C-alpha positions in Angstrom: -82.4 -91.5 -133.1 -80.1 -89.5 -135.0 -77.0 -90.4 -133.1 -77.7 -93.7 -134.4 -75.6 -93.2 -137.7 -72.7 -91.7 -135.5 -69.6 -93.2 -136.3 -68.9 -94.6 -132.9 -72.2 -96.7 -133.1 -71.9 -97.7 -136.8 -68.0 -98.8 -135.6 -69.2 -100.7 -132.7 -72.3 -102.5 -134.3 -70.2 -103.3 -137.3 -67.9 -104.7 -135.3 -70.3 -106.6 -133.1 -72.1 -108.0 -136.9 -69.3 -108.5 -138.8 -66.1 -108.0 -137.5 -67.1 -111.2 -134.7 -68.5 -113.5 -137.0 -65.4 -113.2 -139.4 -63.1 -113.2 -137.4 -64.1 -116.6 -135.7 -64.8 -118.3 -139.0 -61.3 -117.2 -140.8 -59.9 -118.5 -137.4 -61.7 -122.2 -137.7 -61.0 -122.3 -141.1 -57.7 -121.4 -140.8 -57.3 -124.0 -137.4 -59.1 -127.4 -139.8 -57.0 -126.4 -142.9 -53.5 -126.6 -140.6 -54.6 -129.7 -139.2 -55.0 -128.0 -135.4 -58.4 -128.9 -135.3 -61.1 -131.3 -136.8 -64.6 -130.2 -137.8 -66.6 -132.4 -136.1 -69.0 -134.9 -138.0 -72.0 -133.6 -139.7 -71.1 -130.0 -139.5 -69.6 -127.4 -141.7 -68.8 -123.7 -142.1 -72.0 -122.9 -143.0 -72.9 -124.2 -139.3 -69.8 -122.6 -137.9 -70.4 -119.4 -139.4 -73.9 -119.2 -138.8 -73.3 -119.8 -134.8 -70.4 -117.1 -135.0 -73.2 -114.5 -135.6 -74.6 -115.2 -132.0 -70.6 -114.5 -130.4 -71.7 -110.6 -131.7 -73.8 -110.8 -128.3 -71.6 -109.2 -126.0 -72.6 -107.2 -123.4 -70.3 -107.9 -120.1 -66.6 -107.5 -122.0 -68.3 -104.7 -124.4 -69.1 -102.4 -121.8 -65.9 -103.0 -119.7 -63.9 -102.6 -122.4 -66.0 -99.0 -123.0 -65.4 -97.5 -120.0 -61.4 -98.1 -120.3 -61.5 -96.5 -123.5 -63.2 -93.7 -122.1 -61.9 -93.0 -119.1 -63.1 -89.4 -117.1 -66.4 -88.0 -116.8 -65.9 -85.5 -119.8 -66.2 -88.4 -122.0 -69.6 -89.6 -120.5 -71.8 -89.2 -123.3 -69.3 -91.6 -125.7 -69.5 -94.4 -122.8 -73.9 -93.8 -122.8 -73.7 -93.8 -127.0 -71.4 -96.7 -126.9 -73.3 -98.5 -124.6 -76.6 -97.7 -127.0 -74.2 -99.2 -129.3 -73.5 -102.2 -127.8 -76.9 -102.8 -127.1 -78.3 -102.2 -131.0 -75.5 -104.5 -132.2 -75.9 -107.2 -130.1 -79.8 -107.1 -130.3 -79.0 -107.9 -134.2 -76.6 -110.1 -133.6 -79.1 -112.5 -131.5 -81.9 -111.7 -134.9 -79.6 -112.2 -137.4 -78.1 -115.6 -135.2 -80.9 -117.0 -134.3 -82.4 -116.8 -138.3 -79.0 -117.5 -140.1 -78.6 -120.4 -137.7 -82.6 -121.6 -138.4 -81.7 -121.3 -142.5 -78.8 -123.3 -142.4 -80.8 -126.6 -140.0 -83.2 -126.0 -142.5 -81.2 -126.4 -145.5 -79.3 -129.4 -143.8 -82.9 -130.9 -143.0 -84.2 -130.9 -146.5 -81.2 -132.3 -147.6 -80.9 -135.1 -145.4 -84.4 -135.9 -146.6 -83.6 -136.2 -150.4 
């Protein structure tokens, strides 16, 4: 359990939980503001941000990149530690994404009733 607070684990988990949602939301915001994209009717950036949290669920590419980042048998511990971090980050992203979308949709439903 002490390995959970290693810089590698924290960096991967924070990247999945914070970096991906912020990057996706910012890219969508800039695309809409620049006129490259249009926001679908009825959606707000609350929806975009809440759903972008779910993008932190990323096993396949994250694990693939980990194996490329730490090649060789001497780094086997780093690969295993990275896989654990990806698993933790993905589970947290799934849970946080669910609760964020649930909250966003409940707030929207309350506003529709008014």
